[in-house]
C-alpha positions in Angstrom: 0.0 0.1 0.4 1.2 3.5 -1.1 1.8 6.0 1.8 0.3 8.9 1.8 3.4 11.4 0.8 3.8 8.8 -2.4 -0.3 10.1 -2.9 0.1 13.9 -2.6 3.5 13.9 -4.5 1.6 12.4 -7.6 -2.1 13.9 -7.6 0.9 17.6 -7.5 2.9 16.4 -10.1 -0.1 16.1 -12.0 -2.1 18.8 -11.2 1.6 20.8 -11.6 1.6 18.6 -15.6 -1.7 20.1 -16.3 -1.5 23.7 -15.3 1.6 24.1 -17.6 0.5 22.9 -20.2 -3.2 24.6 -19.8 -0.9 28.0 -18.6 1.3 27.7 -22.4 -1.8 26.9 -24.1 -3.6 30.1 -23.5 0.0 32.6 -23.7 -1.0 33.4 -27.5 2.2 34.3 -29.8 0.4 37.8 -30.9 3.1 38.4 -33.5 3.2 34.9 -35.5 1.3 35.7 -38.4 2.1 40.1 -38.7 4.6 40.9 -41.2 6.2 44.2 -40.3 8.1 45.6 -43.5 10.6 48.1 -44.0 12.4 47.8 -40.7 9.7 47.5 -38.3 9.3 45.2 -35.2 6.4 43.7 -33.9 5.0 43.6 -30.5 1.6 43.1 -29.0 0.7 42.0 -32.4 1.2 45.5 -33.5 4.2 47.0 -35.7 6.1 50.1 -34.6 7.3 51.2 -38.1 10.8 53.0 -38.1 11.2 56.8 -38.8 9.8 57.0 -42.6 7.1 54.4 -42.8 3.6 54.0 -41.6 0.9 51.8 -42.2 -0.5 48.7 -40.3 2.1 46.9 -41.3 5.3 49.3 -42.7 4.4 49.6 -46.0 3.9 53.0 -46.4 6.9 55.6 -47.5 5.7 58.6 -44.5 7.3 61.2 -47.2 4.8 60.4 -50.2 1.8 62.2 -48.8 4.1 64.9 -48.3 4.7 65.3 -52.2 2.8 68.9 -54.2 2.2 71.3 -54.8 1.6 74.0 -51.4 0.3 78.0 -52.7 0.1 79.2 -49.7 1.3 82.4 -47.5 4.4 83.4 -45.5 4.8 85.9 -42.4 8.1 86.4 -41.7 9.5 89.3 -38.9 10.1 91.3 -42.1 7.3 90.6 -44.7 5.3 88.8 -46.6 4.6 87.3 -49.6 2.4 85.0 -51.8 3.9 81.7 -53.2 3.8 77.8 -54.2 6.1 75.5 -52.6 6.8 72.0 -53.9 8.1 69.1 -52.2 9.2 66.0 -54.0 10.7 62.4 -53.1 13.5 62.5 -53.0 16.6 59.6 -54.3 16.2 58.3 -50.5 13.6 56.7 -48.9 13.0 59.3 -45.5 13.6 62.3 -47.5 12.0 65.1 -49.3 13.5 67.9 -52.4 11.9 71.1 -51.6 11.6 73.9 -53.7 11.3 77.5 -54.0 12.2 77.8 -50.3 11.4 82.0 -49.2 10.4 82.1 -53.1 13.6 82.8 -53.6 14.2 79.1 -55.6 16.3 77.7 -52.9 16.4 74.4 -52.9 16.5 72.6 -49.6 16.9 68.2 -48.6 14.3 67.4 -45.8 14.7 64.6 -43.9 11.6 63.0 -42.0 11.5 63.2 -38.4 8.0 61.5 -38.1 5.0 60.7 -39.7 3.6 64.1 -40.1 6.8 66.4 -39.9 10.5 66.5 -41.0 13.5 69.2 -40.6 16.7 70.6 -43.1 18.6 72.8 -43.1 21.5 73.9 -45.7 22.9 76.7 -47.8 22.6 78.0 -50.8 23.7 81.3 -52.8 25.3 83.2 -49.3 22.3 82.2 -47.3 22.1 79.7 -44.7 18.4 78.1 -43.4 17.4 75.5 -41.4 13.6 74.9 -39.9 10.9 71.8 -39.8 7.8 71.0 -41.8 4.6 69.6 -40.6 1.9 68.2 -43.1 -2.0 68.0 -41.4 -4.4 67.0 -43.3 -3.6 68.5 -47.1 -1.9 71.4 -45.0 1.8 72.3 -44.7 3.2 74.6 -42.1 6.9 75.2 -43.1 8.7 77.3 -40.1 12.4 78.6 -40.5 15.1 81.1 -40.5 16.8 82.6 -42.9 20.5 83.8 -42.4 22.3 86.3 -44.7 25.5 87.8 -43.8 24.5 89.2 -41.1 20.7 89.8 -41.3 18.1 86.7 -39.8 14.8 86.5 -40.9 12.4 83.8 -39.3 9.3 83.0 -41.1 6.2 80.6 -41.2 4.7 79.4 -45.3 1.7 78.2 -45.0 -0.1 76.6 -47.9 -2.9 73.9 -48.9 -2.5 71.7 -52.1 
């Protein structure tokens, strides 16, 4: 006849094994069927996209929604102006080319910093510039400072496609 200790140990091991099987079968891998593209990573069943990409599976280049011609007005520390600015795709997947900054045919290379914004800096024709841009729906807002020699002008361009 088995002792009480042997019966209790057998019961404990049986219950433990059953509990382990039940516990592991309930923890599903939420990322098992999720395929994140362009370097995205899956966490809890959702993709976290790298800068420059968005979408459910990081399948969309964020910059693509920026591409177009924006007509708007600009208010600067010194002066105002109405003109068009163009954003086009760049050979780099997370960059844009902006033309006609300051309504002076200045071209800047912009780098995506989030799904709805970019930054830029550069120099052209003796002037240096740096700033940021943000797109909300179809309205582009570009904030920047342009310096030419000892003169500096801070501007905000707001335009729509």
